[in-house]
C-alpha positions as CSV (number, residue, x, y, z in Angstrom):
1,X,-18.8,-31.1,-31.4
2,X,-15.0,-30.7,-31.8
3,X,-15.5,-27.0,-32.4
4,X,-17.7,-26.7,-29.2
5,X,-15.1,-28.6,-27.2
6,X,-12.4,-26.3,-28.5
7,X,-14.4,-23.3,-27.6
8,X,-15.0,-24.5,-24.1
9,X,-11.3,-25.3,-23.7
10,X,-10.4,-21.8,-24.9
11,X,-12.9,-20.2,-22.5
12,X,-11.5,-22.3,-19.6
13,X,-8.0,-21.2,-20.5
14,X,-8.9,-17.6,-20.6
15,X,-10.7,-17.9,-17.3
16,X,-7.7,-19.6,-15.8
17,X,-5.3,-17.0,-17.1
18,X,-7.3,-14.2,-15.5
19,X,-8.3,-16.2,-12.4
20,X,-6.1,-14.0,-10.2
21,X,-6.4,-10.2,-9.8
22,X,-4.6,-7.9,-7.5
23,X,-7.2,-5.2,-6.8
24,X,-5.7,-3.3,-3.9
25,X,-2.6,-2.5,-1.9
26,X,-1.1,-5.8,-0.6
27,X,-3.3,-8.0,-2.7
28,X,-6.8,-9.5,-2.5
29,X,-6.7,-9.9,1.3
30,X,-4.8,-6.7,2.0
31,X,-2.3,-8.8,4.0
32,X,0.5,-9.2,1.4
33,X,-0.2,-12.8,0.4
34,X,-0.2,-14.0,-3.2
35,X,-1.4,-17.3,-4.7
36,X,1.0,-17.1,-7.5
37,X,3.4,-20.1,-8.0
38,X,6.5,-20.8,-10.1
39,X,8.0,-17.4,-9.3
40,X,11.7,-16.7,-9.8
41,X,13.9,-16.4,-6.7
42,X,16.5,-14.4,-8.7
43,X,16.3,-11.5,-11.2
44,X,18.2,-8.5,-12.4
45,X,18.1,-6.0,-15.3
46,X,19.1,-8.8,-17.6
47,X,17.6,-11.9,-15.9
48,X,14.0,-13.0,-15.8
49,X,12.6,-9.6,-17.0
50,X,9.8,-10.1,-19.5
51,X,9.3,-6.4,-20.0
52,X,10.3,-3.0,-18.4
53,X,8.2,0.1,-18.9
54,X,9.1,3.6,-17.9
55,X,6.3,5.3,-15.9
56,X,6.1,9.1,-16.5
57,X,6.1,11.4,-13.5
58,X,6.7,10.4,-9.9
59,X,4.5,8.2,-7.7
60,X,4.9,5.5,-5.0
61,X,1.5,3.8,-5.5
62,X,1.7,0.0,-6.0
63,X,0.3,-1.6,-9.1
64,X,-3.2,-3.0,-9.1
65,X,-4.3,-5.6,-11.7
66,X,-7.5,-6.8,-13.4
67,X,-7.3,-9.1,-16.4
68,X,-4.8,-7.7,-18.9
69,X,-4.8,-4.2,-17.3
70,X,-2.3,-2.9,-14.8
71,X,-2.9,0.5,-13.2
72,X,-0.7,2.8,-11.3
73,X,-1.1,6.4,-10.3
74,X,1.5,9.1,-10.9
75,X,2.1,12.8,-10.5
76,X,3.4,15.2,-13.1
77,X,5.0,18.1,-11.2
78,X,5.4,21.6,-12.6
79,X,7.9,23.7,-10.6
80,X,6.9,27.1,-9.3
81,X,8.6,30.3,-10.6
82,X,11.5,31.3,-8.3
83,X,9.7,34.3,-6.9
84,X,6.6,32.2,-6.1
85,X,8.7,29.5,-4.6
86,X,10.4,32.1,-2.3
87,X,7.0,33.6,-1.2
88,X,5.5,30.2,-0.4
89,X,8.6,28.9,1.4
90,X,8.5,32.0,3.7
91,X,4.9,31.4,4.5
92,X,5.3,27.7,5.3
93,X,4.7,26.7,8.9
94,X,5.5,23.0,8.4
95,X,8.8,21.5,9.4
96,X,9.5,19.2,6.4
97,X,11.6,19.8,3.2
98,X,9.6,21.5,0.5
99,X,9.1,20.7,-3.1
100,X,7.6,24.0,-4.3
101,X,5.3,23.5,-7.3
102,X,3.1,25.7,-9.4
103,X,0.8,22.7,-10.0
104,X,0.6,18.9,-10.0
105,X,-1.3,16.7,-12.4
106,X,-2.6,13.6,-10.7
107,X,-2.9,10.8,-13.2
108,X,-3.8,7.1,-13.7
109,X,-1.6,5.1,-16.1
110,X,-2.7,1.8,-17.6
111,X,-0.2,-0.8,-18.8
112,X,-0.9,-3.9,-20.9
113,X,-0.1,-6.8,-18.7
114,X,1.1,-9.0,-21.6
115,X,3.3,-6.5,-23.5
116,X,4.1,-3.7,-21.0
117,X,2.8,-1.1,-23.5
118,X,1.2,2.0,-22.0
119,X,-2.4,1.9,-23.0
120,X,-3.8,5.0,-21.3
121,X,-2.6,8.0,-19.3
122,X,-5.5,9.9,-17.8
123,X,-5.5,13.1,-15.7
124,X,-7.9,12.6,-12.8
125,X,-7.2,15.8,-10.8
126,X,-5.1,18.9,-11.1
127,X,-4.0,20.9,-8.1
128,X,-2.6,24.4,-8.1
129,X,0.1,25.4,-5.6
130,X,-0.2,22.0,-3.8
131,X,1.0,21.3,-0.3
132,X,4.5,20.1,0.1
133,X,5.5,16.5,0.4
134,X,8.3,14.8,2.3
135,X,11.4,13.7,0.4
136,X,10.4,10.1,1.0
137,X,6.9,10.6,-0.2
138,X,5.1,11.6,-3.4
139,X,1.9,13.2,-4.5
140,X,0.7,9.8,-5.8
141,X,1.6,7.4,-2.9
142,X,-1.8,6.0,-2.1
143,X,-2.6,2.8,-4.0
144,X,-5.9,2.8,-6.0
145,X,-8.5,0.1,-5.8
146,X,-10.0,-1.8,-8.8
147,X,-13.5,-3.2,-8.7
148,X,-15.9,-4.2,-11.5
149,X,-14.4,-2.1,-14.2
150,X,-13.8,1.0,-11.9
151,X,-10.6,2.4,-10.6
152,X,-11.0,4.4,-7.3
153,X,-7.9,6.6,-6.9
154,X,-7.3,8.7,-3.7
155,X,-4.8,11.5,-3.3
156,X,-5.5,12.7,0.2
157,X,-6.5,16.4,0.5
158,X,-6.2,16.7,-3.3
159,X,-9.2,14.6,-3.9
160,X,-10.6,11.2,-4.9
161,X,-11.7,10.1,-8.4
162,X,-13.4,7.2,-10.1
163,X,-12.4,6.1,-13.6
164,X,-14.1,3.8,-16.0
165,X,-11.2,1.3,-16.9
166,X,-12.8,0.4,-20.3
167,X,-13.4,3.9,-21.7
168,X,-10.7,5.8,-19.7
169,X,-13.3,8.4,-18.7
170,X,-13.5,10.0,-15.3
171,X,-16.9,9.1,-13.8
172,X,-16.7,11.4,-10.8
173,X,-14.3,13.4,-8.6
174,X,-14.7,14.6,-5.0
175,X,-12.4,17.4,-3.8
176,X,-14.4,18.5,-0.7
177,X,-12.4,16.7,2.1
178,X,-9.4,18.8,3.1
179,X,-6.7,18.4,5.6
180,X,-3.0,19.4,6.2
181,X,-0.9,16.3,5.7
182,X,2.4,18.0,6.6
183,X,4.3,15.3,4.6
184,X,1.9,14.6,1.7
185,X,-0.8,12.0,1.2
186,X,-0.1,8.4,2.2
187,X,-3.3,6.5,3.2
188,X,-4.7,4.1,0.6
189,X,-8.4,3.7,0.2
190,X,-10.5,0.5,0.6
191,X,-13.8,-0.4,-1.1
192,X,-16.5,-2.1,1.0
193,X,-20.0,-2.5,-0.2
194,X,-21.2,0.8,-1.7
195,X,-18.4,2.8,-0.2
196,X,-14.9,4.1,-0.9
197,X,-13.4,4.6,2.6
198,X,-10.2,6.4,3.6
199,X,-8.4,8.1,6.4
200,X,-8.1,11.9,6.8
201,X,-5.6,12.2,9.7
202,X,-3.9,15.6,9.4
203,X,-2.3,17.9,11.8
204,X,-5.5,20.1,11.7
205,X,-8.3,17.6,11.5
206,X,-8.7,13.8,12.1
207,X,-11.5,11.7,10.7
208,X,-12.5,8.8,8.5
209,X,-14.8,9.1,5.6
210,X,-16.9,7.0,3.2
211,X,-17.9,8.2,-0.2
212,X,-20.8,6.6,-2.2
213,X,-18.8,4.8,-4.9
214,X,-21.5,5.3,-7.5
215,X,-21.6,9.1,-7.2
216,X,-18.6,10.2,-5.2
217,X,-20.8,12.1,-2.7
218,X,-20.0,12.0,1.0
219,X,-22.0,9.2,2.6
220,X,-20.6,9.4,6.1
221,X,-17.8,11.1,8.1
222,X,-16.7,10.1,11.6
223,X,-14.4,12.3,13.7
224,X,-11.7,10.5,15.6
225,X,-12.7,10.2,19.3
226,X,-10.4,9.9,22.3
227,X,-7.7,12.3,23.6
228,X,-4.7,12.9,21.5
229,X,-1.4,14.6,22.1
230,X,-1.8,18.4,22.3
231,X,1.0,18.9,19.6
232,X,-0.7,19.0,16.2
233,X,2.4,17.3,14.7
234,X,1.7,14.2,16.8
235,X,-2.0,13.9,15.7
236,X,-1.3,13.1,12.0
237,X,-1.2,9.6,10.5
238,X,-0.9,7.9,7.1
239,X,-2.3,4.5,7.8
240,X,-4.6,2.4,5.6
241,X,-7.7,0.6,7.0
242,X,-8.3,-3.1,6.7
243,X,-11.6,-4.9,6.4
244,X,-11.7,-8.0,8.6
245,X,-14.3,-10.4,9.8
246,X,-14.9,-11.1,13.5
247,X,-17.7,-13.3,14.9
248,X,-19.4,-13.3,11.4
249,X,-19.4,-9.5,11.0
250,X,-17.2,-7.2,8.9
251,X,-15.3,-4.5,10.8
252,X,-13.0,-1.8,9.5
253,X,-9.8,-1.7,11.5
254,X,-8.3,1.7,11.4
255,X,-4.9,2.7,12.9
256,X,-4.5,6.4,13.7
257,X,-2.5,8.5,16.1
258,X,-2.6,7.1,19.6
259,X,-5.5,4.8,19.0
260,X,-6.6,1.7,17.0
261,X,-10.2,2.1,16.0
262,X,-12.9,-0.2,14.6
263,X,-15.8,1.1,12.6
264,X,-18.9,-0.3,10.9
265,X,-18.0,-0.1,7.2
266,X,-21.6,0.8,6.0
267,X,-22.2,3.6,8.4
268,X,-18.9,4.7,9.8
269,X,-20.2,4.1,13.4
270,X,-17.3,3.6,15.8
271,X,-17.5,0.1,17.3
272,X,-14.5,0.3,19.7
273,X,-11.1,1.9,20.2
274,X,-8.0,0.9,22.0
275,X,-5.2,3.2,23.2
276,X,-1.6,2.2,22.3
277,X,-0.4,3.3,25.8
278,X,2.8,4.7,24.1
279,X,3.4,7.6,21.7
280,X,2.0,6.6,18.3
281,X,1.7,8.9,15.4
282,X,2.4,9.2,11.6
283,X,1.1,5.6,11.4
284,X,1.9,4.1,8.0
285,X,1.9,0.2,8.3
286,X,-1.3,-1.6,7.6
287,X,-2.5,-4.1,10.3
288,X,-2.5,-7.9,9.6
289,X,-4.7,-10.4,11.4
290,X,-4.6,-14.1,12.5
291,X,-4.5,-16.4,15.5
292,X,-7.3,-14.2,17.1
293,X,-4.9,-11.2,17.0
294,X,-4.5,-7.9,15.2
295,X,-0.8,-7.0,14.6
296,X,0.4,-3.5,13.8
297,X,3.2,-1.0,14.5
298,X,2.8,2.3,16.3
299,X,5.3,3.9,13.8
300,X,7.4,6.9,14.8
301,X,9.6,7.9,17.8
302,X,8.7,5.1,20.2
303,X,7.7,2.5,17.7
304,X,6.4,-0.8,19.0
305,X,4.9,-3.9,17.4
306,X,1.6,-4.6,19.2
307,X,-0.6,-7.8,19.2
308,X,-4.2,-7.1,20.1
309,X,-6.3,-10.0,21.1
310,X,-9.8,-9.7,19.6
311,X,-12.5,-12.1,18.4
312,X,-15.5,-9.9,18.0
313,X,-17.2,-11.1,21.2
314,X,-15.0,-9.6,23.9
315,X,-13.4,-6.1,24.2
316,X,-9.9,-5.9,22.6
317,X,-6.8,-6.0,24.7
318,X,-3.1,-5.9,24.1
319,X,-1.7,-9.4,24.3
320,X,1.9,-8.6,23.9
321,X,4.2,-5.8,22.6
322,X,7.7,-5.9,21.1
323,X,9.8,-2.8,21.6
324,X,12.9,-3.5,19.6
325,X,13.1,-2.5,16.0
326,X,9.5,-2.1,15.0
327,X,9.0,-0.6,11.5
328,X,7.9,2.9,10.9
329,X,6.7,2.5,7.3
330,X,6.8,-1.1,6.1
331,X,3.8,-3.3,7.2
332,X,4.4,-6.6,8.9
333,X,3.5,-9.9,7.3
334,X,2.1,-13.1,9.0
335,X,3.1,-16.5,7.7
336,X,1.8,-19.5,9.7
337,X,2.6,-18.9,13.3
338,X,5.4,-16.3,12.6
339,X,5.3,-12.5,12.3
340,X,8.0,-10.9,10.1
341,X,8.9,-7.3,9.7
342,X,11.8,-5.1,8.6
343,X,13.1,-1.8,10.0
344,X,13.2,1.3,7.8
345,X,16.9,2.0,8.6
346,X,19.5,-0.7,8.5
347,X,17.1,-3.3,7.1
348,X,16.9,-5.4,10.3
349,X,14.4,-8.3,9.8
350,X,12.7,-9.7,12.8
351,X,10.8,-13.0,13.2
352,X,8.5,-13.3,16.2
353,X,6.3,-16.1,17.5
354,X,2.9,-14.6,16.5
355,X,1.1,-16.1,19.5
356,X,3.5,-15.1,22.2
357,X,5.7,-12.3,20.8
358,X,8.8,-14.3,21.6
359,X,11.8,-13.4,19.3
360,X,12.9,-16.2,17.1
361,X,15.6,-14.4,15.2
362,X,16.8,-10.9,14.2
363,X,19.2,-10.3,11.3
364,X,20.5,-7.4,9.3
365,X,19.9,-7.1,5.6
366,X,21.3,-3.6,5.3
367,X,19.7,-0.8,3.2
368,X,16.6,1.4,3.8
369,X,13.0,0.2,3.5
370,X,9.6,1.8,2.9
371,X,7.7,-0.8,0.8
372,X,5.8,-3.7,2.5
373,X,6.9,-7.3,2.1
374,X,5.2,-10.0,0.1
375,X,4.7,-13.7,0.7
376,X,4.4,-15.8,-2.4
377,X,5.4,-19.2,-3.7
378,X,6.7,-20.2,-0.2
379,X,9.1,-17.2,0.0
380,X,9.3,-13.8,1.6
381,X,10.2,-10.8,-0.5
382,X,11.4,-7.5,1.1
383,X,11.9,-4.7,-1.4
384,X,14.3,-1.8,-0.4
385,X,14.8,1.8,-1.2
386,X,18.3,0.9,-2.3
387,X,16.9,-1.0,-5.3
388,X,17.4,-4.6,-4.1
389,X,14.8,-7.1,-3.0
390,X,15.8,-9.6,-0.4
391,X,14.3,-13.1,-0.7
392,X,14.1,-15.1,2.5
393,X,12.8,-18.6,3.4
394,X,10.3,-18.4,6.2
395,X,11.1,-20.5,9.2
396,X,12.6,-20.6,12.7
397,X,16.0,-19.8,11.3
398,X,17.2,-16.9,9.2
399,X,17.9,-18.0,5.6
400,X,18.7,-15.4,2.9
401,X,18.1,-16.9,-0.6
402,X,18.9,-14.0,-2.8
403,X,19.4,-10.2,-3.2
404,X,18.0,-9.0,-6.5
405,X,18.9,-5.5,-7.8
406,X,17.0,-3.3,-10.3
407,X,17.7,0.2,-11.7
408,X,16.3,2.2,-8.8
409,X,14.7,2.1,-5.4
410,X,11.4,0.5,-4.3
411,X,8.8,2.6,-2.6
412,X,5.9,0.7,-4.0
413,X,5.0,-2.8,-2.8
414,X,5.1,-5.6,-5.4
415,X,2.2,-7.6,-6.8
416,X,2.3,-11.3,-7.8
417,X,-0.2,-12.8,-10.2
418,X,-0.2,-16.0,-12.3
419,X,3.5,-16.8,-12.1
420,X,4.8,-13.3,-12.4
421,X,5.9,-10.4,-10.3
422,X,4.9,-6.8,-11.1
423,X,7.4,-4.5,-9.5
424,X,7.4,-0.7,-9.5
425,X,10.7,1.1,-8.9
426,X,11.2,4.9,-8.8
427,X,11.5,4.9,-12.6
428,X,9.8,1.8,-14.1
429,X,7.3,-1.0,-13.9
430,X,8.6,-4.5,-14.5
431,X,7.1,-7.9,-15.3
432,X,9.4,-10.4,-13.7
433,X,8.9,-14.1,-14.6
434,X,10.9,-17.2,-14.8
435,X,12.4,-17.4,-18.3
436,X,13.7,-20.7,-19.7
437,X,17.5,-20.8,-19.9
438,X,19.0,-20.4,-23.4
439,X,20.4,-23.6,-24.9
440,X,23.8,-23.5,-26.6
441,X,23.7,-23.5,-30.4
442,X,24.8,-26.8,-32.1
């Protein structure tokens, strides 16, 4: 009987330890909220770091977690020979800086959550003479999705692959869906029902697609409808869809150039679309929902934060818009009745009344930002490209609690599970957790 009780206790402990996973970009809800508690407010290279692991290659994808496994994607770049680089530079019609490569190996890296040891490093896809990427982007920026022992990794025009996380074997790969990104891949996939869904919004083609997650074959493909700007550069986008429920039904909210769309996740059928009424392209931020609203930024040039009133029973309509300092890359975050967001340049954090759009406060953190913020353990965390994470107390007044600096910049958004942060910088992955203070020897 004692043995049986001990076994049950052990099983309950194991279940509790792995009760929380982080299966996609911005967490289980896709909205940047974590259930983790007891998190540290301060850290550095020498404070509250349980382990630090160098990640090979270059990639801005955020960590995803299931059980003791943490997965990130990365790209190993092989430079082109000088004569090939010259030839391809002359033939380029894009307007962004080039990283001219002979090839890029797109990989999935598994790290042990307890120890930080690299358990696996699997090549998923290999691309010869790949398209260029912007200096603020990478070939492995989209965050993969974990579900039931499968990792679904998307790399834009370079393809999508499914990996068995137990064996480390590639189950399928699909390289059929092509587009010209201009700045490299950025849209992360979502998994809904039997489908892996992602955006394909290039300067040449614009559509959304669903692959059968069991086989990788194309299940549906829906072209973007509605008039767009005649300039191909203003048709592209890098946004990530969000599955949300309205009036008891799941809808796939999909921000693209000039329009916010909603689709039926199982068929790709367009349910509705709403025009921004301002120039909106190169969309990066992911929408958040609450208070009967959908909140998102129109991204570049004339960036505005929009609140769209929608409950699934009436047509959507713009409830309010905020025109001052909306983000181009970082997503907003909703906490209670407040919407928070940070500008890419200058690090200006804004707090709005989520219901009315009224500004509560606006303060400068400094620095440059690409990653999206996290709300966990009653605090807001804003990671910067300058290597620091600003920790703020949510509320009607600005309150900066700490600025915590690591070895290099943050392009990936953090994860928080079971009392620990998992933070990816340009160079490394960290487990950050509150460590007991050392007592003086007697």
